[in-house]
Backbone and ligand atoms as CSV (ligand in chain L), in Angstrom:
chain,resi,resn,atom,element,x,y,z
A,1,MET,N,N,0.826,-1.288,-0.061
A,1,MET,CA,C,-0.084,-0.007,0.032
A,1,MET,C,C,0.779,1.249,0.074
A,2,LYS,N,N,0.466,2.261,-0.680
A,2,LYS,CA,C,1.006,3.469,-0.689
A,2,LYS,C,C,-0.057,4.585,-0.707
A,3,TYR,N,N,0.320,5.724,-0.398
A,3,TYR,CA,C,-0.549,7.015,-0.292
A,3,TYR,C,C,-0.561,7.891,-1.289
A,4,CYS,N,N,-1.493,8.457,-1.743
A,4,CYS,CA,C,-1.653,9.398,-2.768
A,4,CYS,C,C,-0.827,10.598,-2.479
A,5,PRO,N,N,0.066,11.231,-3.252
A,5,PRO,CA,C,0.788,12.428,-2.615
A,5,PRO,C,C,0.110,13.618,-2.904
A,6,HIS,N,N,-1.051,13.537,-3.357
A,6,HIS,CA,C,-1.890,14.777,-3.569
A,6,HIS,C,C,-2.821,14.870,-2.435
A,7,CYS,N,N,-3.738,13.671,-2.346
A,7,CYS,CA,C,-4.883,13.813,-1.151
A,7,CYS,C,C,-4.753,13.062,-0.155
A,8,GLY,N,N,-3.687,12.030,-0.080
A,8,GLY,CA,C,-3.347,11.404,1.043
A,8,GLY,C,C,-4.260,10.012,1.089
A,9,ALA,N,N,-5.014,9.819,0.071
A,9,ALA,CA,C,-5.825,8.511,0.116
A,9,ALA,C,C,-5.159,7.375,0.122
A,10,GLU,N,N,-5.369,6.225,0.628
A,10,GLU,CA,C,-4.689,4.936,0.405
A,10,GLU,C,C,-4.913,4.443,-0.886
A,11,ILE,N,N,-3.883,4.120,-1.713
A,11,ILE,CA,C,-4.000,3.435,-2.955
A,11,ILE,C,C,-3.367,2.287,-3.151
A,12,ALA,N,N,-3.453,1.546,-4.043
A,12,ALA,CA,C,-2.590,0.253,-4.477
A,12,ALA,C,C,-1.451,0.627,-5.119
A,13,ASP,N,N,-0.390,-0.233,-4.942
A,13,ASP,CA,C,0.977,0.060,-5.458
A,13,ASP,C,C,0.885,0.451,-6.771
A,14,ASP,N,N,0.152,-0.397,-7.703
A,14,ASP,CA,C,0.453,-0.389,-9.223
A,14,ASP,C,C,-0.607,0.675,-9.752
A,15,VAL,N,N,-1.284,1.417,-9.068
A,15,VAL,CA,C,-2.101,2.423,-9.640
A,15,VAL,C,C,-1.300,3.717,-9.957
A,16,ARG,N,N,-1.598,4.097,-11.207
A,16,ARG,CA,C,-0.866,5.410,-11.730
A,16,ARG,C,C,-1.775,6.702,-11.243
A,17,PHE,N,N,-3.073,6.429,-11.395
A,17,PHE,CA,C,-3.751,7.644,-11.001
A,17,PHE,C,C,-4.705,7.286,-9.821
A,18,CYS,N,N,-4.764,8.269,-8.909
A,18,CYS,CA,C,-5.437,8.031,-7.695
A,18,CYS,C,C,-7.001,8.150,-7.923
A,19,PRO,N,N,-7.553,6.911,-7.342
A,19,PRO,CA,C,-9.044,6.772,-7.549
A,19,PRO,C,C,-9.936,7.877,-6.867
A,20,THR,N,N,-9.237,8.627,-5.709
A,20,THR,CA,C,-10.075,9.515,-5.144
A,20,THR,C,C,-9.855,10.798,-5.828
A,21,CYS,N,N,-8.783,11.292,-6.126
A,21,CYS,CA,C,-8.623,12.606,-6.626
A,21,CYS,C,C,-8.375,12.732,-8.218
A,22,GLY,N,N,-7.993,11.519,-8.717
A,22,GLY,CA,C,-7.709,11.323,-10.007
A,22,GLY,C,C,-6.441,11.979,-10.398
A,23,LYS,N,N,-5.547,12.430,-9.691
A,23,LYS,CA,C,-4.220,12.900,-9.985
A,23,LYS,C,C,-3.185,11.692,-10.064
A,24,GLU,N,N,-2.132,12.032,-10.806
A,24,GLU,CA,C,-1.172,10.987,-10.994
A,24,GLU,C,C,-0.357,10.774,-9.575
A,25,THR,N,N,-0.173,9.367,-9.463
A,25,THR,CA,C,0.394,9.070,-8.090
A,25,THR,C,C,1.941,9.022,-8.159
A,26,VAL,N,N,2.371,8.998,-9.329
A,26,VAL,CA,C,3.905,8.906,-9.521
A,26,VAL,C,C,4.261,10.270,-9.709
A,27,ILE,N,N,5.137,10.830,-8.861
A,27,ILE,CA,C,5.745,11.980,-9.097
A,27,ILE,C,C,6.900,11.783,-9.784
A,28,THR,N,N,6.983,12.522,-11.163
A,28,THR,CA,C,8.206,12.336,-11.999
A,28,THR,C,C,9.130,13.395,-11.730
A,29,VAL,N,N,10.267,12.903,-11.002
A,29,VAL,CA,C,11.443,13.917,-10.904
A,29,VAL,C,C,12.192,14.129,-12.175
A,30,PRO,N,N,12.471,15.454,-12.475
A,30,PRO,CA,C,13.065,15.737,-13.631
A,30,PRO,C,C,14.570,15.150,-13.793
A,31,VAL,N,N,14.891,14.281,-14.738
A,31,VAL,CA,C,16.059,13.632,-14.663
A,31,VAL,C,C,17.166,14.435,-15.488
A,32,SER,N,N,18.345,14.662,-14.900
A,32,SER,CA,C,19.547,15.242,-15.523
A,32,SER,C,C,19.703,14.486,-16.712
A,33,THR,N,N,19.984,15.136,-17.867
A,33,THR,CA,C,20.488,14.629,-19.120
A,33,THR,C,C,22.080,14.391,-19.122
A,34,ASP,N,N,22.820,14.946,-18.062
A,34,ASP,CA,C,24.046,14.747,-18.019
A,34,ASP,C,C,24.479,13.257,-17.584
A,35,PRO,N,N,25.516,12.767,-18.089
A,35,PRO,CA,C,25.789,11.375,-17.759
A,35,PRO,C,C,26.162,11.316,-16.204
A,36,GLN,N,N,25.824,10.253,-15.558
A,36,GLN,CA,C,26.198,9.909,-14.220
A,36,GLN,C,C,27.337,8.826,-14.105
A,37,PHE,N,N,28.249,9.076,-13.232
A,37,PHE,CA,C,29.361,8.302,-12.991
A,37,PHE,C,C,29.370,7.594,-11.755
A,38,ASP,N,N,30.041,6.414,-11.710
A,38,ASP,CA,C,30.209,5.638,-10.513
A,38,ASP,C,C,31.088,6.374,-9.510
A,39,ALA,N,N,30.594,6.479,-8.249
A,39,ALA,CA,C,31.489,7.307,-7.348
A,39,ALA,C,C,33.013,6.909,-7.099
A,40,GLN,N,N,33.039,5.565,-7.161
A,40,GLN,CA,C,34.403,5.002,-6.928
A,40,GLN,C,C,35.256,5.402,-8.347
A,41,ASP,N,N,34.599,5.254,-9.529
A,41,ASP,CA,C,35.339,5.644,-10.649
A,41,ASP,C,C,35.859,7.174,-10.583
A,42,ILE,N,N,34.961,8.109,-9.981
A,42,ILE,CA,C,35.383,9.510,-9.942
A,42,ILE,C,C,36.313,9.666,-9.080
A,43,ALA,N,N,36.203,8.823,-7.888
A,43,ALA,CA,C,37.316,8.866,-6.839
A,43,ALA,C,C,38.906,8.467,-7.195
A,44,ASP,N,N,38.632,7.402,-8.120
A,44,ASP,CA,C,40.026,6.851,-8.436
A,44,ASP,C,C,40.628,7.533,-9.699
A,45,ASN,N,N,39.656,8.279,-10.468
A,45,ASN,CA,C,40.099,8.784,-11.719
A,45,ASN,C,C,40.036,10.403,-11.938
A,46,ARG,N,N,39.654,11.047,-10.894
A,46,ARG,CA,C,39.417,12.466,-11.409
A,46,ARG,C,C,40.654,13.449,-11.583
A,47,MET,N,N,41.810,12.761,-10.927
A,47,MET,CA,C,43.164,13.459,-11.187
A,47,MET,C,C,43.390,13.290,-12.715
A,48,LEU,N,N,43.379,12.134,-13.338
A,48,LEU,CA,C,43.597,11.846,-14.599
A,48,LEU,C,C,42.630,12.633,-15.437
A,49,ALA,N,N,41.467,12.615,-15.114
A,49,ALA,CA,C,40.229,13.243,-15.913
A,49,ALA,C,C,40.709,14.668,-15.987
A,50,MET,N,N,41.208,15.297,-14.901
A,50,MET,CA,C,41.460,16.725,-14.996
A,50,MET,C,C,42.634,16.998,-15.782
A,51,LEU,N,N,43.584,16.162,-15.721
A,51,LEU,CA,C,45.005,16.207,-16.416
A,51,LEU,C,C,44.773,16.147,-17.839
A,52,GLY,N,N,43.611,15.423,-18.240
A,52,GLY,CA,C,43.334,15.367,-19.684
A,52,GLY,C,C,43.280,16.666,-20.336
A,53,TYR,N,N,42.623,17.693,-19.664
A,53,TYR,CA,C,42.364,18.936,-20.168
A,53,TYR,C,C,43.709,19.521,-20.566
A,54,LEU,N,N,44.857,19.226,-19.820
A,54,LEU,CA,C,46.077,19.933,-20.000
A,54,LEU,C,C,47.019,19.110,-20.868
A,55,THR,N,N,46.525,17.922,-21.298
A,55,THR,CA,C,47.443,17.081,-22.053
A,55,THR,C,C,46.822,16.437,-23.382
A,56,CYS,N,N,45.740,17.365,-23.768
A,56,CYS,CA,C,44.820,16.802,-25.004
A,56,CYS,C,C,44.270,15.329,-24.832
A,57,GLY,N,N,44.071,15.110,-23.538
A,57,GLY,CA,C,43.528,13.652,-23.284
A,57,GLY,C,C,44.594,12.603,-23.280
A,58,ILE,N,N,45.842,13.066,-23.361
A,58,ILE,CA,C,46.804,11.682,-23.473
A,58,ILE,C,C,46.882,11.125,-22.242
A,59,LEU,N,N,47.169,11.891,-21.154
A,59,LEU,CA,C,47.392,11.032,-19.799
A,59,LEU,C,C,46.197,10.110,-19.492
A,60,PRO,N,N,45.008,10.616,-19.435
A,60,PRO,CA,C,43.969,9.734,-19.319
A,60,PRO,C,C,43.695,8.576,-20.252
A,61,MET,N,N,44.142,8.839,-21.295
A,61,MET,CA,C,44.117,7.511,-22.373
A,61,MET,C,C,44.886,6.450,-22.063
A,62,LEU,N,N,46.134,7.105,-21.482
A,62,LEU,CA,C,47.248,6.081,-21.137
A,62,LEU,C,C,46.982,5.414,-19.694
A,63,GLY,N,N,46.523,6.309,-18.867
A,63,GLY,CA,C,46.365,5.891,-17.392
A,63,GLY,C,C,44.890,5.387,-16.971
A,64,ALA,N,N,43.797,5.780,-17.669
A,64,ALA,CA,C,42.525,5.477,-17.155
A,64,ALA,C,C,41.663,5.111,-18.399
A,65,ARG,N,N,42.091,4.391,-19.280
A,65,ARG,CA,C,41.452,3.979,-20.529
A,65,ARG,C,C,40.115,3.097,-20.117
A,66,ASN,N,N,39.962,2.606,-19.079
A,66,ASN,CA,C,38.767,1.971,-18.698
A,66,ASN,C,C,37.910,2.604,-17.856
A,67,SER,N,N,38.174,3.888,-17.498
A,67,SER,CA,C,37.350,4.845,-16.748
A,67,SER,C,C,36.261,5.497,-17.552
A,68,ALA,N,N,35.017,5.230,-17.171
A,68,ALA,CA,C,33.920,6.122,-18.043
A,68,ALA,C,C,33.959,7.476,-17.672
A,69,TYR,N,N,34.520,7.829,-16.387
A,69,TYR,CA,C,34.540,9.212,-16.072
A,69,TYR,C,C,35.759,9.758,-16.803
A,70,ALA,N,N,36.797,9.155,-16.751
A,70,ALA,CA,C,38.097,10.051,-17.289
A,70,ALA,C,C,37.718,10.032,-18.752
A,71,MET,N,N,37.187,9.095,-19.368
A,71,MET,CA,C,36.904,9.201,-20.780
A,71,MET,C,C,35.963,10.254,-21.218
A,72,HIS,N,N,34.996,10.329,-20.443
A,72,HIS,CA,C,33.927,11.502,-20.622
A,72,HIS,C,C,34.654,12.904,-20.672
A,73,HIS,N,N,35.708,13.031,-19.857
A,73,HIS,CA,C,36.367,14.317,-19.627
A,73,HIS,C,C,37.345,14.389,-20.771
A,74,THR,N,N,37.976,13.235,-21.273
A,74,THR,CA,C,38.989,13.221,-22.332
A,74,THR,C,C,38.089,13.558,-23.641
A,75,ASN,N,N,37.087,13.079,-23.783
A,75,ASN,CA,C,36.339,13.296,-24.984
A,75,ASN,C,C,36.027,14.915,-25.002
A,76,GLN,N,N,35.789,15.533,-23.939
A,76,GLN,CA,C,35.674,17.045,-23.970
A,76,GLN,C,C,37.026,17.765,-24.246
A,77,ALA,N,N,38.097,17.179,-23.628
A,77,ALA,CA,C,39.351,17.765,-23.780
A,77,ALA,C,C,39.704,17.729,-25.284
A,78,LEU,N,N,39.370,16.703,-25.963
A,78,LEU,CA,C,39.683,16.255,-27.326
A,78,LEU,C,C,38.811,17.243,-28.275
A,79,TRP,N,N,37.622,17.606,-27.858
A,79,TRP,CA,C,36.864,18.767,-28.520
A,79,TRP,C,C,37.476,19.975,-28.429
A,80,ILE,N,N,37.927,20.269,-27.318
A,80,ILE,CA,C,38.731,21.545,-27.031
A,80,ILE,C,C,39.802,21.764,-27.888
A,81,PHE,N,N,40.638,20.578,-28.032
A,81,PHE,CA,C,41.827,20.419,-28.858
A,81,PHE,C,C,41.536,20.674,-30.186
A,82,ILE,N,N,40.459,20.049,-30.754
A,82,ILE,CA,C,39.962,20.259,-32.064
A,82,ILE,C,C,39.645,21.840,-32.241
A,83,GLY,N,N,38.795,22.336,-31.369
A,83,GLY,CA,C,38.423,23.733,-31.455
A,83,GLY,C,C,39.740,24.653,-31.563
A,84,SER,N,N,40.792,24.247,-30.816
A,84,SER,CA,C,41.859,25.220,-30.887
A,84,SER,C,C,42.675,24.891,-32.352
A,85,LEU,N,N,42.626,23.820,-32.751
A,85,LEU,CA,C,43.013,23.492,-34.127
A,85,LEU,C,C,42.405,24.479,-35.198
A,86,LEU,N,N,40.996,24.433,-34.955
A,86,LEU,CA,C,40.175,25.260,-35.900
A,86,LEU,C,C,40.638,26.661,-35.747
A,87,CYS,N,N,40.815,27.014,-34.509
A,87,CYS,CA,C,41.299,28.533,-34.091
A,87,CYS,C,C,42.507,29.039,-34.946
A,88,GLY,N,N,43.285,27.755,-34.959
A,88,GLY,CA,C,44.641,28.117,-35.641
A,88,GLY,C,C,44.379,28.151,-36.995
A,89,LEU,N,N,43.535,27.483,-37.481
A,89,LEU,CA,C,43.410,27.418,-39.028
A,89,LEU,C,C,42.660,28.783,-39.457
A,90,VAL,N,N,41.841,29.250,-38.882
A,90,VAL,CA,C,41.113,30.410,-39.276
A,90,VAL,C,C,42.120,31.618,-39.240
A,91,CYS,N,N,43.088,31.421,-38.541
A,91,CYS,CA,C,44.328,32.677,-38.409
A,91,CYS,C,C,44.813,32.893,-39.857
A,92,ILE,N,N,44.658,31.958,-40.905
A,92,ILE,CA,C,45.363,32.315,-42.209
A,92,ILE,C,C,44.228,33.407,-42.844
A,93,ILE,N,N,43.124,33.729,-42.314
A,93,ILE,CA,C,42.242,34.704,-42.964
A,93,ILE,C,C,42.734,35.886,-42.141
A,94,PRO,N,N,42.932,37.003,-42.875
A,94,PRO,CA,C,43.662,38.264,-42.130
A,94,PRO,C,C,42.411,38.984,-41.470
A,95,ILE,N,N,42.540,39.540,-40.245
A,95,ILE,CA,C,41.650,40.269,-39.476
A,95,ILE,C,C,40.416,39.524,-38.981
A,96,LEU,N,N,39.444,39.237,-39.858
A,96,LEU,CA,C,38.307,38.452,-39.552
A,96,LEU,C,C,38.678,37.111,-38.857
A,97,GLY,N,N,39.506,36.356,-39.393
A,97,GLY,CA,C,40.083,35.321,-38.992
A,97,GLY,C,C,40.760,35.382,-37.599
A,98,TRP,N,N,41.482,36.386,-37.438
A,98,TRP,CA,C,42.201,36.672,-36.264
A,98,TRP,C,C,41.326,36.986,-35.054
A,99,LEU,N,N,40.199,37.816,-35.518
A,99,LEU,CA,C,39.167,38.059,-34.703
A,99,LEU,C,C,38.393,36.790,-34.116
A,100,VAL,N,N,38.018,35.999,-35.089
A,100,VAL,CA,C,37.326,34.686,-34.580
A,100,VAL,C,C,38.275,33.897,-34.020
A,101,ALA,N,N,39.584,33.799,-34.384
A,101,ALA,CA,C,40.232,32.910,-33.458
A,101,ALA,C,C,40.523,33.395,-32.099
A,102,ALA,N,N,40.703,34.694,-32.107
A,102,ALA,CA,C,40.968,35.201,-30.603
A,102,ALA,C,C,39.730,34.953,-29.781
A,103,ILE,N,N,38.433,35.254,-30.186
A,103,ILE,CA,C,37.261,34.865,-29.567
A,103,ILE,C,C,37.092,33.451,-29.106
A,104,GLY,N,N,37.373,32.697,-30.273
A,104,GLY,CA,C,37.243,31.234,-30.093
A,104,GLY,C,C,38.177,30.671,-29.077
A,105,SER,N,N,39.485,31.117,-28.999
A,105,SER,CA,C,40.485,30.736,-28.223
A,105,SER,C,C,40.159,31.088,-26.581
A,106,LEU,N,N,39.525,32.298,-26.419
A,106,LEU,CA,C,39.027,32.721,-25.204
A,106,LEU,C,C,37.924,31.881,-24.854
A,107,PHE,N,N,37.108,31.541,-25.585
A,107,PHE,CA,C,35.885,30.673,-25.379
A,107,PHE,C,C,36.362,29.185,-24.769
A,108,LEU,N,N,37.400,28.777,-25.627
A,108,LEU,CA,C,37.913,27.442,-25.315
A,108,LEU,C,C,38.765,27.299,-23.957
A,109,LEU,N,N,39.361,28.458,-23.667
A,109,LEU,CA,C,40.095,28.494,-22.492
A,109,LEU,C,C,39.126,28.548,-21.104
A,110,VAL,N,N,38.010,29.268,-21.292
A,110,VAL,CA,C,37.021,29.229,-20.267
A,110,VAL,C,C,36.388,27.811,-20.212
A,111,CYS,N,N,36.275,27.097,-21.362
A,111,CYS,CA,C,35.709,25.763,-21.276
A,111,CYS,C,C,36.657,24.839,-20.560
A,112,GLU,N,N,37.969,25.078,-20.933
A,112,GLU,CA,C,38.903,24.107,-20.371
A,112,GLU,C,C,38.952,24.343,-18.783
A,113,ILE,N,N,38.984,25.564,-18.250
A,113,ILE,CA,C,38.831,25.840,-16.786
A,113,ILE,C,C,37.767,25.337,-16.307
A,114,ILE,N,N,36.501,25.321,-16.899
A,114,ILE,CA,C,35.203,24.765,-16.377
A,114,ILE,C,C,35.328,23.195,-16.282
A,115,GLY,N,N,36.016,22.549,-17.455
A,115,GLY,CA,C,36.180,21.138,-17.451
A,115,GLY,C,C,37.146,20.765,-16.244
A,116,ILE,N,N,38.330,21.555,-16.117
A,116,ILE,CA,C,39.090,21.127,-15.063
A,116,ILE,C,C,38.524,21.182,-13.780
A,117,VAL,N,N,37.627,22.216,-13.360
A,117,VAL,CA,C,36.955,22.378,-12.054
A,117,VAL,C,C,35.872,21.187,-11.929
A,118,ARG,N,N,35.204,20.927,-13.098
A,118,ARG,CA,C,34.173,19.811,-12.975
A,118,ARG,C,C,34.881,18.505,-12.804
A,119,ALA,N,N,36.029,18.238,-13.410
A,119,ALA,CA,C,36.696,17.025,-13.392
A,119,ALA,C,C,37.101,16.756,-11.949
A,120,LEU,N,N,37.415,17.709,-11.264
A,120,LEU,CA,C,38.167,17.629,-9.923
A,120,LEU,C,C,36.790,17.566,-9.027
A,121,LYS,N,N,35.599,18.188,-9.331
A,121,LYS,CA,C,34.573,18.142,-8.339
A,121,LYS,C,C,33.767,16.768,-8.385
A,122,GLY,N,N,33.922,16.042,-9.545
A,122,GLY,CA,C,33.206,14.754,-9.661
A,122,GLY,C,C,32.076,15.034,-10.568
A,123,SER,N,N,31.954,16.116,-11.357
A,123,SER,CA,C,30.777,16.435,-12.131
A,123,SER,C,C,31.030,15.869,-13.581
A,124,GLY,N,N,30.080,15.284,-14.090
A,124,GLY,CA,C,30.058,14.759,-15.461
A,124,GLY,C,C,29.122,15.701,-16.435
A,125,ALA,N,N,28.933,16.790,-15.938
A,125,ALA,CA,C,28.163,17.901,-16.790
A,125,ALA,C,C,28.927,18.086,-17.929
A,126,TYR,N,N,28.189,18.450,-19.209
A,126,TYR,CA,C,28.777,18.552,-20.433
A,126,TYR,C,C,29.087,20.114,-20.454
A,127,LEU,N,N,30.283,20.346,-21.173
A,127,LEU,CA,C,30.654,21.768,-21.576
A,127,LEU,C,C,29.659,22.337,-22.520
A,128,PRO,N,N,29.409,23.526,-22.497
A,128,PRO,CA,C,28.424,24.120,-23.220
A,128,PRO,C,C,28.389,23.742,-24.779
A,129,PHE,N,N,29.600,23.558,-25.358
A,129,PHE,CA,C,29.485,23.290,-26.746
A,129,PHE,C,C,29.587,21.839,-27.254
A,130,VAL,N,N,30.096,21.028,-26.023
A,130,VAL,CA,C,30.339,19.577,-26.521
A,130,VAL,C,C,28.999,18.795,-26.538
A,131,LYS,N,N,28.044,19.091,-25.732
A,131,LYS,CA,C,26.618,18.416,-25.810
A,131,LYS,C,C,26.224,18.442,-27.290
A,132,GLY,N,N,25.988,17.291,-27.593
A,132,GLY,CA,C,25.313,17.117,-28.906
A,132,GLY,C,C,26.365,16.822,-30.081
A,133,LEU,N,N,27.541,17.027,-29.711
A,133,LEU,CA,C,28.871,16.598,-30.714
A,133,LEU,C,C,29.064,15.139,-30.396
A,134,PRO,N,N,29.658,14.351,-31.471
A,134,PRO,CA,C,29.782,13.022,-31.330
A,134,PRO,C,C,30.921,12.753,-30.307
A,135,THR,N,N,30.609,11.588,-29.696
A,135,THR,CA,C,31.718,11.108,-28.802
A,135,THR,C,C,33.004,10.509,-29.580
A,136,ILE,N,N,34.011,11.051,-29.318
A,136,ILE,CA,C,35.280,10.628,-30.015
A,136,ILE,C,C,35.941,9.420,-29.479
A,137,ILE,N,N,35.895,9.468,-28.103
A,137,ILE,CA,C,36.541,8.226,-27.341
A,137,ILE,C,C,35.501,7.643,-26.271
A,138,LYS,N,N,35.387,6.438,-26.337
A,138,LYS,CA,C,34.395,5.933,-25.233
A,138,LYS,C,C,35.169,5.205,-24.063
L,1,ZN,ZN,ZN,-5.564,11.431,-4.619
């Protein structure tokens, strides 16, 4: 037996709508779309996950290849790396390209700092531009 969260009436466990007040008995908690990781995985690998941002993902790929948490951050570090390559590429266009590269590099630098802080905090939240991009490394 459980109780309706709206009117408090006693209801059967498998009932989705309360027979007394007609409201839904299952309160749906909004689920975060960001990936969740094992606490042990985070504890073991957050240092390598963080260092991935400083080494284009090389250190975590060598040291924590089996860690879903480290690979999540490595993936983001690789996208930042690709972004900085693109910034370098647009530099061949005078003035406009330099401007784009300067803004892009600044943006990537901010993303990198956010990534480092999140990697250490144990957060698997996506960086603003990485969400929706393909996963490079799993
Ligand atoms: Zn009810």
